[in-house]
Each structure stands twice: as structure tokens, then as C-alpha cells.
N, C-alpha and C positions, 0 to 999 in steps of 0.2 A: 196950156199955152207955154211957149218957150220961156217966158219970164215968170211963170208961176213956180214957186219953190217946190222941189220934189218932196214927196212923202214916200214912206217905204212900208211895204208889206214883208214881214219876216217869214221866210219859209225854211224848211230844214237845210236846204243846200245854199241859201243865200237870200238876198233882199231883192224885191222887185220895186222899181221906182215908178211912181205915178204922180200926175198932177190932178188937182181936184178944183173944179171951177163951178160956181153956181151955189145956190143956197142948199144946205144939207136937207132941208125939208122938200126940195123939188124932186120930181121923179128922176130916177137914175138911168144914165146912159154910160156904159163902159166901152171905151174904144181901145183897139190894139192895132199897131202898125203891122206891116208885112216883114218878111225876112230881110235883114240888112237895113231896115229903115229906123227912123227915130219918131218919138211921139209928136214932135213938132210937125209931122206931116199933116196933122189935123188942125194946125193953127188958123187956117183960113175958114174952117167950117165951124169950129167951136163957138165963136162969138154969137152967131145967129141962133144956135141951139140954146145957149145960155140965156140970150135975150128973150127967147120964146118960153122960158120957164123950166129948162132942164138942167139938172146937175150933171156935168160932163166930166168924167174921170178917164184919163188917158194913161195907159200903162206902157212902159218899155218892155220889150221881150227880154227873156233871160239872156244875159251877156251882151245886151244892147243898151245904148244910151247911158242912163244913170243907174241901170240895174247892175247887180254884181255879176262878175265873170266866174264865179265859183261853181256854177251849176254844171252837172255832168249829164243830165238828161234833157232832151229836147224833142220837139215834134209837135204835130197838130194836136194830139190828145193831151200831151203834157201842157201845152199852152192853154188848151181848153180848160184843163183842171186848174191852172193858175187864174184864169178869168173867174171861175166859180169860187175859188178861194178868196179872191178880191171882193166879189159881191157879198160873200158871207162876212168878210172882215168889215166891210162898210155898213153892214146891217141895215141896208136901205132898199133891198130887193123886193120883188123881182125887178130885174134890170133889162133894158134893151142893150144888146151887145152889138157893137159895130166893129167890123174887121176889114182889113185890106189884104188882098192876096192870101197868103197862108194864114193870116190873122182871121180872115173870113172863114177859112176851113176850121180853125180852132173854135170860133164862135158857134158854128153849126154843130160841131161835136159837143160843145158844152150844152147846147139847147137839147140835144138828144139825151145827154147824160142826166141833166137836172132840169126838167121842164118847169119845176116849181120855182126855179130861180131866174128863168129867162122869159121875159114878157114879149120880146120881139127881136128880130135880127135885121141888121143892115149889112149887106154883103157887097163889098166893093172889089171888083176884079177877082171873084172868088175861084179857088181851086177846090171843088167839091168832089173830084174824082181823080184817079191817077191815069193820066193819058199816055204816059211814057211806057213802052214795053220794058220787060226786065232787061233786055239787052241795052236799050237806050239808057235806062237808069244806071247800069254799070258804067257805060261810057261817060255819062254826065258826072257820076261820082269821081271817076278818074280825072276828069277835067277840073272839077271843083278842088280836088287835092292839089293840083298844080297851080291853078289860077289864084286861089284864095290863100296864098302864103306870103309872108314878108319876103322881100321888101316891096313887091309889086301888087300885093293883094288889094290894098286900099284903092289904088288907081284903077285896077281892073274892075272892081265892083262899082266905083264911081262912073266909069265909062259905060258899064252895062246898065246901070240905073238910068243914065241919060238916054241910052239907046231904046229902052222900052217906054220912055216918056214921049212917045211919038205924038206929033200934032201940036195942039195948043199947049202952051207952057205957062206956069205961074211966073209972075214977076220975081218971085222968090226962088226960082228954080236953081240958079247958079249958087245962091247962098245956101240953099238946102243941101245940094249935092256936095258942096264944100264941107258942110257940117257932117254929112254922112261919111265922107272920106276921112275927115279928121278923126272921127270915132274909130274907124277901122285901122288907123295907123298904130293904135295901141294893140300890141301883139295878143293880149288876152281877149280883147274884143274880137279881133280877127279870127282867133281860134274858136271862140264861141259861135261866131257866124258860120264858120266852116263846119263845125259840128252840127249845127242846125240844118244846114244845106244837105249834109250827108244823112241826116236822120229822117228827112221828110219822105213820107209815103202817104199820099192822100187817099189811098184805099181804106185807111182807118176811118176816114170821114164818110166815104161813099157808102160803106156798109151800115152806117148808122142813120142815114137820111130818112128812112121810113119812120124813125122814132122822133123826128123833129115835129113838134106840134105848134111852135110859135109862129105867128105871121112873119113874113119876111119881105124885105125890099132888096132887090138885086140891081146893081149898077155896073155896067161894063162899058169900057171905052171901045168905040167902033174900030180903032186902030191898034188895039192891044195885040202886040206881036207874040204874047205868050199863048194865044189861042189861034189855031189854024183858021177858024172862022168865028170871030167874036159873037156875031149875031146868033149863030147856031149854038154856041156854048151857053149864051144867055137863055135861049129857048129851052135847052136841056135843064138848066138850073130851075127855070120857071116851072117846068113840068115835074121835076123831081120833088120840089117843095110846095107845089100847089099855089104858086104866087099869082096874085091877081094881075091881069094885064097891065094895069096902070102903075104897078109897082115892079115892073121889069123894064128897066130904063137902059137903052143903048145910047151912049153919048157920042155924037159926031166929033171928029177931029180931036180925039183923046185916046191916049194909050193906056198903060197899066195902072196909073195912079189918078183916078178921077177926083179924089178928095183934094189933091194937090194941083191938078191941071185945070179942073173946072169946079172949084169950090162953090160957085154960085149955083150951078146945076145940082150938085150933090146936096147942098144945104136946102134948096127948095124941095127936092125930092124927099129928103129925110123928114122935113117938117110936114109935108103932106102925108107921108106914111104915118108919122107919129100922131097926127091929128085924127087918123082913122083907126088907131090902135085901140083894141078893147081895154077897158079899165083893168088895172092889176087884179088878177084873180078872176077875170072875165072869161068868156068863151074862147077856146083855142081853135086852131086850124083843124078841120075835119080830116 
């Protein structure tokens, strides 16, 4: 939660900030935002999960929020390794991992890398494959280098964040985007964000999907402009991970941030998924 004091995981290149809500003895759920976002993106979902008896830990990405800007390595696999390091640090696993956007990519990578530490996956607007051609990637990288620089980078990202929040919006939308832009006004944060944007290549996740054994829930906004056809992308994710039909949720009138735009739908879907999750150490996905 935004008003929960940050704790820190010390890594060789710097510290990762995280909030820890719920009883230490409760089953663990670790959440991570997407690129350019803050851990407060989960503020409207966390209370329902804690009330249901889960310990919810939300971590800021490298160079984002309250995490240090000293990190030089970024990406889906790097973030996935950070999630595993945090689960080990908390010594309360295996954990359910929840991620938004590229945070979902990182969670899936982590599940493939260390199935012993990942009990389940909650994937919100997930990028589990690289859909851009090499040519388009080069074009996007050139655009990122121009757009995400001072003095206009914070405003550019804030405008883009709003543009992919199509449809229903949280009453906190303006407040949250203001906080995102404020963080990006710091040159070190903006540089870290740009470095992450340039490092992302979701093919590192796609080639590991066959190794994911944890049960998964996927939630995609029906208006998500990051996917040419959000329903088709959800169907692909469902097939790739063997997700049960009731745990592949397409949310009407929602864009790229279902946890922020429709927290009621996300919380209900997550709680239903968690209620059907095998006990820690139980049977995994076939």
C-alpha cells in the first residue's frame, strides 16, 4: 500500500523497495508492476487479498519508485530473477507471483526458472511473446531514445500511460498518473526507465513457457491497445500455459491496467483462482 513503509532487498547493484502487508504466517503473494509504473498500482487490489488471508508483498522495479537507480541491468529475465531473490529473502515461499505487463513476463520467466519457488501465477495484461518484428523493435528503440529524455520524458510517459488506460478508469487515475510523472521527473529514474524500455525483448520469456508448471490466471482488458486483438492474445496465453477457461478473463471496457482500472474484477478473479490453487507443494500443471 502507498502508506506502508518501504522495506529493502539489498542486491549487488542496489536496493529494491517493497511493501509488506498481511501476517508473516499467511501464504505469500509477491506482486510487481509493469514498466514505468509504481507499486501503488496495486493499492486497490491488495486490501481484499490481505483480508482473505494472504500476505501481499509488492516490489518496485529496478530504478522505479523507491528502488535504487544504480542498477545497470534490466529486462524480463533480470526482473524475474529479482522476484525469485525476494521470495528467497522473505523465506516464506513458494509464492504466488502477480505481474502487470512486463511484470507478468518476468513472473512467467521466474516460474520456469524456479518452479520450486512459484506456486501460482497471476498475469495482468501479459507480454509472453515478442510481437514486434526486428525492424519495428529498432524503430521503437529509436523512438524511446527521443521520447524518454528530459525535459519532456516524464510528460510523454504520463500521456502514454493514460492513452493505454482506455475505457473504465479508477477514481485514482489522475492521482496515480501524477505520481508516475513525478517519479519520472527525476533524471535517474527516467534514465532507468529508458534503459528498461530498450532492454525488453519478450522472446526470452516465450522460449521458456514450456517449462512453466505453476497454475495461472490471465486477465486482459478488452480495450488493451498494446494488443492488436486482446481476446486473441488472451486465447494464445491460455493455450500456451494450459490455463483453465474460468481463469482466462477478458475484462470489458478496460485497457492495459486491469488492476488499476477494474480492481473489483481483478480482486474477485484472483481470489477465485487462489481458492482453487493446490496447497504448497501440491500437484502442478500437467
